[in-house]
N, C-alpha and C positions, 0 to 999 in steps of 0.2 A: 274644267280640267285643273290641275294643277299648274302653278307657275313653270314656264318653261322658257329655257334661255334660247337666245340666237343661234348659240353654237349648237345646242342640243336638236333646233329644229333643221338646221343646215345640216347636222347629220343624218338625222332622218333621211330627208331630200335626198344627200347623196348615194342612202343606202340602196333606193329603188323608187318605185311609185307610192305616192302617199295621198291619202283622202286627206285634204285640209278641209275643215269647216270653220268658216269666221264672219264676223259681222263686219260688212262694207262702210266705209265712211257716212255713206247715206242711210246707214240704218238697216239696211237688207240684208238677209244671210246669203252667203253663196258657198257653195262646196265645189272644190275643183279638184282634179287629178293631177298633182304635181311631182316634179322632178326636178335634180341636179345631176342627176348622175350622167356623167358624158356618154355612156352607150345607150341613152333615153333622150337625152337633149341634141337635136341637129347642130352642127357645126354654123355659127352664124355666118351669114354672105360675107365675102370679101367685102372692102372698104373702097370706095372708089378713090384713084389716085389723087394723092394732093389733100384727104380728108383725115381729120384726126378724130379718134372715138374718144370720148370724155368720161371717165369714170364716175357713177354715180357718187354723191356725197355719202358716207357713211352716218348710218342712224342704226343706232343699238336697238330700237324697237320694229324696225323693218325689215320683212325677210323677202329678198328677192327670189323667184324661183319661175320654172318653166312651166307653164299649163299645157298639159298632152292632149286636150280635148280641143282647147281653142288654138293651139300651134302658135303660141306666144308668150313673151314674158310678163310676169304679173308680178305683182308683192303684195304681202299681207301685215298688219299691225300684229304685233306680239300681243298689246293689249285689248284687242279685239278677237282672238284665236278662241275658239270654242274646243275644236280638237283636231287633232294631226295623228293620223294612222297609217302605219308602213302596211300597203296593201300587198306588194310583191316585192320580194328582196331580188337586188340584182347584185350578182358578184362579179364586180369589176376590179381586176387586178391591180390598175393605176391608181385606187383611191385607198387611202390610207386611213383607220379611224381617226378623229379629231383628238381622242384623249385613249389614254393608255389603261 
């Protein structure tokens, strides 16, 4: 696969369901159905009173996404990405394209 940027991968994930094929850190291959579309990702559970949610450290090589089959947050490294394909487009009026 040609080199893809974090912004391009994120835009695909926001567009709908993607099949993400990558090599895990342990060397095994993984294929997951993933998305970042608000219509496909369930809202996170409310935080308990008095707790704070910490934002993860930014890493331009790591793309977080929601695994639709495992029903949980996962991530993949761009340098280990084999392919990312948009399987179904979710027309979400709340999402604007990342580039014009």
